C-alpha positions as CSV (number, residue, x, y, z in Angstrom):
1,M,101.5,-46.9,25.9
2,A,98.8,-49.1,24.3
3,G,97.3,-49.8,27.7
4,D,96.9,-46.1,28.4
5,F,95.1,-45.6,25.1
6,I,92.7,-48.4,25.7
7,L,91.9,-47.1,29.2
8,N,91.2,-43.6,27.8
9,F,89.0,-45.0,25.1
10,E,86.9,-46.9,27.7
11,L,86.6,-43.8,29.8
12,C,85.3,-41.8,26.8
13,C,82.7,-44.5,26.0
14,L,81.5,-44.6,29.6
15,Q,81.2,-40.8,29.6
16,K,79.3,-40.9,26.3
17,H,76.9,-43.5,27.7
18,R,76.2,-41.3,30.7
19,I,75.5,-38.3,28.5
20,E,73.1,-40.3,26.4
21,S,71.3,-41.5,29.5
22,K,70.9,-37.9,30.8
23,E,69.6,-36.8,27.4
24,T,67.1,-39.6,27.4
25,E,65.8,-38.6,30.9
26,M,65.6,-35.0,29.8
27,Y,63.6,-36.0,26.7
28,K,61.1,-37.9,28.8
29,S,60.8,-35.1,31.4
30,N,60.2,-32.6,28.6
31,I,57.3,-34.7,27.2
32,L,55.8,-35.1,30.7
33,S,56.1,-31.3,31.4
34,L,54.3,-30.6,28.1
35,S,51.5,-33.1,28.7
36,L,50.6,-32.3,32.3
37,P,49.3,-28.7,31.7
38,C,47.1,-29.9,28.8
39,L,45.3,-32.7,30.7
40,N,42.3,-30.4,31.3
41,L,42.1,-29.4,27.6
42,V,40.7,-31.1,24.5
43,F,43.7,-32.3,22.6
44,S,44.0,-31.9,18.9
45,P,44.6,-35.2,17.0
46,F,47.5,-33.5,15.4
47,L,51.0,-33.6,16.9
48,V,53.6,-31.3,15.5
49,S,57.2,-32.7,15.4
50,Q,60.1,-30.5,16.0
51,R,63.8,-31.1,16.3
52,Q,65.6,-29.4,19.1
53,P,69.2,-29.9,20.2
54,F,69.7,-31.3,23.7
55,S,73.4,-32.0,23.7
56,L,76.7,-30.4,22.9
57,H,77.4,-33.2,20.4
58,K,75.0,-31.7,17.8
59,R,72.6,-34.7,18.1
60,N,69.0,-33.9,17.1
61,L,66.2,-35.8,18.8
62,P,62.5,-35.6,17.9
63,S,60.2,-33.8,20.3
64,L,56.4,-33.7,20.3
65,L,54.3,-30.6,20.7
66,A,50.7,-31.0,21.9
67,V,48.3,-28.6,20.2
68,S,45.0,-28.0,22.1
69,A,41.7,-27.7,20.2
70,N,40.9,-24.8,22.5
71,S,43.4,-22.8,20.4
72,D,40.4,-22.1,18.1
73,N,38.8,-20.2,21.0
74,V,41.9,-18.1,21.3
75,A,42.0,-17.5,17.6
76,G,38.4,-16.6,17.7
77,K,39.1,-13.9,20.2
78,N,42.0,-12.6,18.2
79,D,39.9,-12.3,15.0
80,G,37.1,-10.5,16.6
81,G,34.9,-13.6,17.2
82,M,34.6,-14.6,13.5
83,S,35.2,-18.2,14.3
84,E,32.2,-18.4,16.6
85,A,30.1,-16.6,14.0
86,K,31.1,-19.1,11.3
87,K,30.1,-22.0,13.5
88,G,26.7,-20.5,14.2
89,S,23.9,-22.9,15.1
90,G,25.1,-25.6,12.8
91,T,22.5,-24.7,10.1
92,T,22.7,-23.0,6.7
93,A,21.3,-19.6,6.0
94,R,18.5,-21.1,3.9
95,G,17.6,-23.5,6.8
96,R,17.4,-20.5,9.2
97,R,15.1,-18.6,6.8
98,L,12.8,-21.6,6.4
99,L,12.7,-22.0,10.2
100,K,11.8,-18.3,10.6
101,V,9.0,-18.7,8.0
102,R,7.6,-21.8,9.7
103,E,7.7,-20.0,13.1
104,E,5.8,-16.9,11.6
105,K,3.2,-19.2,10.1
106,R,2.7,-21.1,13.3
107,K,2.2,-17.8,15.1
108,R,-0.4,-16.6,12.6
109,D,-2.2,-19.9,12.9
110,Y,-2.2,-19.6,16.7
111,D,-3.4,-16.0,16.6
112,R,-6.1,-16.9,14.1
113,L,-7.3,-19.9,16.2
114,H,-7.4,-17.9,19.5
115,D,-8.2,-14.3,18.3
116,Y,-10.4,-15.0,15.2
117,P,-13.9,-13.5,15.9
118,S,-16.7,-15.9,16.3
119,W,-19.0,-14.1,13.9
120,A,-16.3,-14.3,11.2
121,K,-16.0,-18.1,11.8
122,V,-19.8,-18.3,11.3
123,L,-19.7,-16.4,8.0
124,E,-16.7,-18.4,6.8
125,N,-18.5,-21.7,7.5
126,A,-21.7,-20.5,5.9
127,C,-19.8,-19.6,2.7
128,K,-19.0,-23.3,2.1
129,D,-22.7,-24.0,1.3
130,D,-24.0,-20.6,0.2
131,E,-22.7,-19.5,-3.2
132,E,-24.3,-16.0,-3.0
133,L,-22.8,-15.3,0.4
134,R,-19.4,-16.4,-1.0
135,A,-19.9,-13.9,-3.9
136,V,-20.7,-11.1,-1.4
137,L,-17.6,-11.7,0.7
138,G,-15.3,-12.4,-2.3
139,D,-11.7,-12.6,-1.4
140,S,-12.2,-11.1,2.1
141,I,-12.6,-14.6,3.6
142,G,-10.0,-14.9,6.3
143,N,-9.7,-11.2,6.9
144,P,-12.3,-10.2,9.6
145,E,-11.9,-6.5,9.0
146,L,-12.4,-6.8,5.3
147,M,-15.3,-9.2,5.8
148,R,-17.0,-6.6,8.0
149,K,-16.6,-3.9,5.4
150,K,-18.2,-6.2,2.7
151,V,-21.2,-6.9,4.9
152,E,-21.6,-3.3,5.8
153,E,-21.5,-2.4,2.1
154,R,-24.2,-5.0,1.4
155,V,-26.4,-3.6,4.2
156,R,-26.1,-0.1,2.8
157,K,-27.1,-1.3,-0.7
158,K,-30.1,-3.2,0.6
159,G,-31.2,-0.3,2.9
160,K,-34.4,-0.9,4.9
161,D,-35.2,-4.0,2.8
162,F,-32.2,-5.9,4.1
163,Q,-34.4,-8.3,6.1
164,K,-36.5,-8.9,3.0
165,Q,-35.9,-12.3,1.5
166,K,-33.8,-12.0,-1.6
167,T,-35.2,-13.8,-4.7
168,G,-32.6,-12.8,-7.2
169,S,-28.9,-13.6,-7.5
170,V,-25.8,-11.6,-6.7
171,L,-24.0,-13.3,-9.6
172,S,-24.1,-11.8,-13.1
173,F,-25.4,-14.1,-15.8
174,K,-23.3,-15.2,-18.8
175,V,-24.2,-14.0,-22.3
176,S,-23.2,-15.9,-25.5
177,F,-24.2,-16.0,-29.2
178,R,-24.6,-19.1,-31.3
179,D,-25.2,-18.3,-35.0
180,F,-27.8,-15.7,-34.0
181,N,-30.0,-14.5,-36.8
182,P,-32.0,-11.4,-35.8
183,V,-35.0,-12.3,-38.0
184,D,-35.2,-16.0,-37.1
185,S,-33.6,-17.2,-33.9
186,F,-34.4,-18.4,-30.4
187,I,-33.3,-16.6,-27.2
188,W,-32.6,-19.1,-24.4
189,F,-32.7,-18.5,-20.6
190,E,-31.2,-20.8,-18.1
191,L,-32.5,-20.3,-14.6
192,Y,-31.1,-21.6,-11.3
193,G,-34.1,-23.9,-10.9
194,S,-37.6,-24.7,-12.3
195,P,-39.6,-21.5,-12.3
196,S,-42.8,-21.1,-10.3
197,D,-45.9,-19.7,-11.9
198,R,-45.0,-16.3,-10.5
199,D,-41.5,-16.5,-12.1
200,V,-43.1,-17.4,-15.5
201,D,-45.4,-14.4,-15.3
202,L,-42.5,-12.1,-14.3
203,I,-40.1,-13.0,-17.1
204,G,-43.0,-13.2,-19.6
205,S,-44.1,-9.7,-18.7
206,V,-40.6,-8.3,-19.2
207,I,-40.2,-9.8,-22.6
208,Q,-43.8,-8.8,-23.6
209,A,-43.0,-5.2,-22.7
210,W,-39.8,-5.4,-24.7
211,Y,-41.7,-6.7,-27.7
212,V,-44.4,-4.0,-27.4
213,M,-41.8,-1.2,-27.4
214,G,-40.1,-2.8,-30.4
215,R,-43.3,-3.1,-32.2
216,L,-43.9,0.7,-31.7
217,G,-40.4,1.5,-33.2
218,A,-38.5,2.2,-29.9
219,F,-35.3,0.5,-31.1
220,N,-34.4,2.9,-33.9
221,T,-30.8,4.2,-33.6
222,S,-31.5,6.6,-36.5
223,N,-33.2,9.0,-34.1
224,L,-31.2,9.3,-30.9
225,Q,-31.1,13.0,-30.7
226,L,-30.9,13.2,-26.9
227,A,-28.5,10.3,-26.3
228,N,-25.4,12.5,-26.6
229,S,-26.9,15.7,-25.4
230,S,-25.8,17.5,-22.2
231,M,-28.4,18.0,-19.5
232,E,-26.7,21.1,-18.1
233,Y,-28.8,23.2,-20.3
234,D,-32.3,22.6,-21.7
235,P,-31.7,20.4,-24.8
236,L,-33.5,20.9,-28.1
237,Y,-35.4,18.2,-29.8
238,D,-36.3,18.3,-33.5
239,A,-39.7,16.6,-33.7
240,E,-39.8,17.2,-37.5
241,K,-36.5,15.3,-37.9
242,G,-37.8,12.5,-35.8
243,F,-40.9,12.3,-37.8
244,K,-39.0,12.0,-41.1
245,V,-36.7,9.2,-39.9
246,M,-37.5,5.8,-41.5
247,P,-39.4,3.8,-38.8
248,S,-38.3,0.5,-37.5
249,S,-40.5,-2.3,-36.2
250,F,-40.2,-5.6,-34.2
251,H,-42.0,-8.0,-36.6
252,D,-42.9,-11.1,-34.6
253,I,-42.4,-13.1,-31.4
254,S,-43.5,-16.5,-30.1
255,D,-44.9,-17.5,-26.7
256,I,-42.3,-18.1,-24.0
257,E,-41.8,-21.8,-23.2
258,F,-40.2,-23.5,-20.2
259,Q,-39.0,-27.0,-19.6
260,D,-37.5,-27.4,-16.1
261,N,-34.9,-24.6,-15.7
262,W,-34.6,-23.7,-19.4
263,G,-36.8,-21.2,-21.2
264,R,-36.9,-19.9,-24.8
265,V,-38.6,-17.4,-27.0
266,W,-38.4,-17.1,-30.8
267,V,-38.0,-13.6,-32.2
268,D,-38.0,-11.8,-35.5
269,L,-36.6,-8.3,-34.9
270,G,-37.6,-7.1,-38.3
271,T,-36.2,-3.7,-39.0
272,S,-35.3,-3.0,-35.3
273,D,-31.7,-2.3,-34.7
274,I,-29.5,-4.6,-32.6
275,F,-29.7,-1.9,-30.0
276,A,-32.9,-3.8,-28.9
277,L,-30.7,-6.6,-27.5
278,D,-28.9,-4.1,-25.2
279,V,-32.3,-2.9,-23.9
280,L,-33.4,-6.5,-23.2
281,L,-30.1,-7.4,-21.4
282,N,-30.3,-4.3,-19.3
283,S,-33.8,-5.3,-18.2
284,L,-32.8,-8.9,-17.5
285,T,-29.8,-7.8,-15.5
286,V,-31.9,-6.0,-12.9
287,M,-34.6,-8.7,-12.9
288,S,-31.9,-11.4,-12.3
289,S,-30.3,-9.4,-9.4
290,E,-33.5,-8.5,-7.6
291,Y,-36.2,-11.0,-8.4
292,L,-35.4,-14.0,-10.6
293,G,-31.9,-15.3,-10.8
294,I,-30.6,-16.2,-14.3
295,Q,-27.5,-18.3,-15.0
296,Q,-27.0,-17.5,-18.6
297,V,-28.7,-16.0,-21.7
298,V,-27.9,-17.5,-25.1
299,F,-28.8,-15.8,-28.4
300,G,-29.3,-18.4,-31.2
301,G,-28.9,-22.2,-31.1
302,K,-31.4,-24.9,-31.9
303,R,-31.3,-26.9,-28.6
304,M,-30.0,-26.2,-25.2
305,G,-29.7,-28.3,-22.1
306,D,-32.2,-31.2,-22.0
307,W,-34.8,-29.5,-24.1
308,E,-37.1,-32.0,-25.7
309,E,-38.8,-30.7,-28.9
310,G,-42.6,-31.1,-28.9
311,M,-42.9,-31.9,-25.1
312,T,-45.7,-29.8,-23.8
313,N,-46.9,-31.9,-20.8
314,P,-47.1,-29.8,-17.6
315,D,-46.5,-33.0,-15.5
316,F,-42.9,-33.1,-16.9
317,G,-42.1,-29.4,-16.1
318,Y,-43.5,-27.6,-19.2
319,K,-44.9,-24.1,-18.7
320,Y,-45.5,-21.2,-21.0
321,F,-46.4,-17.5,-21.1
322,K,-48.6,-16.3,-23.9
323,I,-47.4,-13.0,-25.4
């Protein structure tokens, strides 16, 4: 009886060993069957472990599931291609914007280099050394169409005298006051260079005419009857009123002196109104634009530039105009 029990026990152990051997072979064949279809794919570094029953004895053996990286492509198709859109070109949105800006700038530079008119290049190069031409073109440099309009406007203003050499300046002069006393002060003029004899006569004649008008009482704001009158109808002038107005007079003026590019004249406006200064500046503005360029006009001040008091030697740049 004991012998039969031992024999049955050995048979059960042998059958159990065979079953385990078969399960082991099935486990290996399962791994091989999962691996072979994925050899042409890119494997993910992640392996997902599952537990699946392979026997009737409720034994759980670990199995490996290979996950392919190409599953992202399948997911991308399922989500409408969002995965591919997220990958993009590997750059950020800011980087793509900067790349676009650089590309547009490169294209503009290329077009400017190959399509920029030759005459515009000549004008642009000339502006580097010509201050007046630079003032004429202004902010149009780099824009051929706007440069053309600026030049055409300049031609229209000059008219038939466009070919005539310009002796004035297209730049307006600066005006400043330094403790100006209408009855005892200098008026200073800074030119662009040392004046010629002709320039001295020109500016001297303008100031002399200004003084003569003031001497005759021209700068009297108490009698400006026509200043605010309309010319649509014949205006009326009351001569009797003008006669009774208290007269004004330009009292005194000195000769006009020049040292190099600086000139000065001493004035005593007397009873003339400050309106006289407006008249002078209006005259100097046109003279500077058309005939003799002026950098600045200063009312008042004792010494300007390199002025040397008492220096009257013509060999050192001294010139004068006698009023």
